[in-house]
C-alpha positions, 0 to 999 in steps of 0.5 A, spaced: 470 487 535 474 493 534 479 493 540 482 500 539 475 502 539 473 499 545 480 500 549 481 507 546 477 509 540 474 515 544 481 517 545 482 517 537 476 521 536 479 526 542 485 526 539 482 528 532 477 533 535 482 536 540 486 538 534 481 542 531 481 548 535 474 551 534 470 553 528 474 554 521 472 555 514 470 548 511 475 545 506 471 540 502 477 535 501 473 529 497 476 527 491 481 533 491 488 531 488 495 533 491 495 538 485 488 541 487 490 542 494 497 544 492 494 549 488 489 552 493 495 552 498 500 556 493 494 561 491 492 562 498 485 560 498 486 555 504 492 553 509 494 546 511 491 547 518 484 547 515 485 542 510 488 537 516 482 539 520 477 537 514 481 530 513 480 529 521 473 531 521 472 526 515 475 521 518 471 522 525 465 522 521 466 516 516 471 511 519 466 508 524 463 505 518 470 503 514 475 501 520 480 504 515 484 508 520 487 506 527 490 512 529 490 520 528 497 523 529 497 527 536 501 532 532 497 533 526 495 540 527 501 542 529 505 539 523 500 543 519 501 550 523 508 549 522 507 548 514 503 554 514 509 558 518 514 556 513 509 557 507 508 564 510 516 565 511 517 563 504 521 557 506 516 551 504 520 544 504 518 541 497 512 539 493 508 536 499 508 542 503 502 542 507 499 535 504 496 530 509 498 523 508 497 517 512 501 511 513 500 504 514 501 501 521 507 497 520 511 503 518 514 507 524 512 514 525 514 518 532 508 519 536 504 513 534 505 506 536 507 501 530 502 495 531 502 491 525 495 491 527 497 486 533 495 487 540 502 485 542 505 491 539 500 496 542 506 499 546 511 500 540 512 507 540 518 508 535 524 512 537 525 515 530 521 516 524 522 510 518 527 514 513 521 514 508 517 518 513 523 523 514 523 523 506 516 525 506 516 530 512 522 533 508 518 534 502 513 538 507 508 532 508 503 532 514 503 525 517 496 525 518 495 518 522 496 510 521 491 506 517 489 499 518 492 493 515 491 485 515 494 483 521 502 482 521 501 484 513 497 478 512 503 473 514 500 470 520 495 465 517 494 462 511 486 462 512 486 469 514 481 474 512 484 480 509 483 487 512 482 484 519 487 486 525 485 485 532 487 493 533 483 495 527 477 491 526 475 489 519 476 494 514 470 495 509 470 496 502 467 503 501 464 501 494 460 495 498 461 495 505 460 487 505 466 486 501 473 486 502 478 491 502 483 486 500 490 487 503 494 487 507 494 495 505 487 495 506 486 501 510 490 505 506 486 503 500 480 504 503 482 511 506 485 513 499 478 511 495 474 515 500 478 521 501 481 520 508 487 523 506 490 526 500 494 520 499 497 514 503 503 509 503 502 502 503 507 496 503 507 490 499 511 483 499 506 480 494 500 484 492 499 488 498 499 494 495 496 492 488 490 488 490 487 493 495 488 499 490 485 495 485 479 492 489 478 499 492 478 503 485 485 507 486 492 507 483 497 503 487 505 502 485 509 497 488 516 500 486 522 496 485 525 493 491 530 498 493 528 504 491 524 506 498 528 504 504 525 499 508 528 501 515 523 502 520 518 498 517 516 491 520 518 486 515 516 480 512 521 479 507 528 482 505 527 479 498 521 482 496 518 487 501 517 495 499 513 501 501 509 503 495 504 509 493 497 509 493 493 515 490 487 517 487 491 519 480 497 517 477 500 524 478 499 523 485 502 516 485 508 519 482 508 525 486 508 521 492 513 516 490 518 522 488 518 524 495 519 517 498 524 514 494 532 515 496 538 511 498 539 509 506 545 507 509 541 502 513 538 498 508 543 495 503 538 494 498 537 501 496 545 502 495 543 505 488 536 508 489 539 515 489 542 514 482 535 512 480 530 517 484 528 522 479 521 527 479 517 521 476 511 526 474 516 528 468 514 522 465 507 523 465 505 524 458 497 523 455 500 520 448 505 515 452 501 509 449 502 511 442 506 507 438 509 502 443 508 494 444 505 491 450 505 484 452 498 481 454 499 476 459 494 471 457 497 465 461 494 468 467 488 464 468 482 464 473 479 471 472 471 471 472 468 472 465 466 479 467 473 481 469 475 479 462 470 482 459 472 489 462 479 487 460 477 486 453 474 493 453 481 496 456 485 492 450 481 496 445 482 502 448 489 501 448 489 499 441 485 506 439 491 509 443 496 506 438 498 500 442 501 494 438 498 488 443 502 482 443 499 476 446 503 472 451 500 465 452 505 461 455 509 461 461 511 456 466 511 458 473 514 451 476 514 451 483 515 458 484 509 459 489 512 454 494 519 456 493 516 463 494 513 461 501 520 458 503 523 464 502 518 468 506 517 464 512 525 464 513 526 471 512 520 473 516 523 470 522 530 473 522 527 480 520 522 480 525 526 478 531 531 483 528 526 489 528 523 486 535 530 487 538 530 494 537 523 496 540 522 500 546 522 496 553 515 497 554 514 492 548 514 485 552 514 480 546 521 481 543 521 475 539 517 471 534 516 465 539 514 470 544 509 473 539 506 466 538 505 465 546 502 472 546 497 470 541 495 464 545 494 467 551 490 473 548 483 470 545 482 477 541 488 475 537 485 468 535 478 469 535 477 468 527 483 464 525 490 461 527 497 463 526 500 457 522 505 461 518 508 464 524 509 457 527 512 454 520 516 460 520 519 459 527 521 452 525 525 455 519 533 454 520 535 461 518 539 464 512 544 459 511 539 453 510 540 450 503 533 449 502 532 457 503 538 459 499 536 454 493 529 457 493 531 464 493 536 463 488 531 460 483 525 464 484 529 471 483 532 468 477 525 465 474 521 471 476 526 476 473 531 474 468 528 468 466 521 471 467 519 478 466 526 480 462 525 474 458 518 476 456 519 483 454 526 481 450 523 475 446 516 479 445 520 485 443 515 489 448 516 495 453 511 492 458 506 487 460 499 487 462 493 483 465 487 484 470 490 486 477 485 481 480 477 480 480 472 484 484 472 484 491 469 478 495 464 478 501 467 478 507 467 472 511 472 472 517 470 465 519 472 462 513 477 467 510 479 470 503 476 467 497 482 465 492 482 470 487 486 470 481 492 475 481 497 479 476 502 480 482 507 474 483 512 475 477 513 482 479 513 481 487 518 475 487 522 479 482 522 485 486 520 489 479 515 494 479 508 493 478 503 499 477 495 498 477 490 503 475 483 503 475 480 499 469 473 499 470 467 495 474 464 489 475 457 490 478 459 496 481 465 493 484 472 496 481 478 492 478 484 495 476 489 494 470 496 492 471 502 494 468 509 491 469 516 492 467 523 491 468 527 493 474 527 501 475 522 502 470 517 506 474 517 512 470 515 508 464 510 504 467 507 511 470 507 514 463 503 508 460 498 508 466 497 516 466 496 515 458 491 509 460 488 513 465 487 520 461 484 515 455 479 512 460 477 516 466 475 509 469 475 511 476 469 512 480 469 515 487 465 511 492 459 514 495 460 516 502 458 510 507 453 512 513 456 515 519 456 510 524 458 503 526 457 497 522 460 492 527 
């Protein structure tokens, strides 16, 4: 059952409808790009207030079937009106002026609780915006609301069902409502696919932007760790966490990344971000594939025959665009998976306790231990799966533990310098590609997710960028093509992804779901 709907779902609707003062000229937002909306605003064909109202109405109509949205910002319309005033006075802030953007609900934004999908954080109203949210607002964006997610960014149980949270219920794939939206940025993927906002912000530790992007048929970019501040985001891992951009086009993904990127004194990982930050749209070139060498990661296995067939078609397209493909058949992951888990378990406890200690007094569970205790006392939290990862994290020994230090050093080296960097150098390639994952599996909250092949581990563990772009369909379910590169290569990956997108037009918008509750 969707707790927010039971407790305050009517409140969410009231916020949305109360924010729409009387009749207005409809603005058809479905499948419009940021650039489309920006042009209409610039040429006076609409205003941000109307656009924001239209998205809110669309959320109110479609979200009961999708469970993509947890909350609408109570000041969304006020933000839009302020944007319209700035535009009228010639004081527009930036390229996202008046553009409604949704945030994953593990990112702090004033006026809405940051819950990570957990009932324990229902009263976690932050005192300030996360730096990435400030950056979006400084670019003119309207923060429209919060998206559902796999609870605690899918780091509570190894038997979890992606897209489920006690606050938001189960997010559903709009291409087939019986299928997973993947996670943990589940609601962000769904909301982007069905145009509940111009674009969305997700977060990733390992696969949490790229998997839901691929499975919902959109573009997703996990940037280099340290390009976007993580301050004000409920953490899993200081080594691997990052926010990411999720949009319907590569161009919109580049625009969103441009707005979010930048250094932040409160996040030491971003110390060089300002030196790398740029206008990423300038890299977009429909001819970027011509004459380049790209490595094909054949050592990633487990993909379905149908996925591989779509991948082979994509490879043919790349060749037709002038790419020289280089087969890479061997790579030894060793114990990277086990070591990665050691790192995440250790860093989660430290990071979460630090975050919780700074939450408002109304938040009563202020340590991981207290969150575990809360869950044991709250039947709605443990209705489908347990909290073994919480319990294993609670038992870790801290950042000075020798097993943790060895695991962190080993994984970073093997995934980065000895992994992606070595493969690029030895095979003389500028990027690596693979299918992002298989199509969406059937939702099964009781038994959890089906193990699915993935291209996420090397870029996640190394902290390097990973872009997924719609590649095609298997039985009407979308799958993505992953582009991976060295640290700070976002511009190059966006150029390659854009050229592939322009050559294929592989994305297909899902049909609007029926209006009503599927649960």
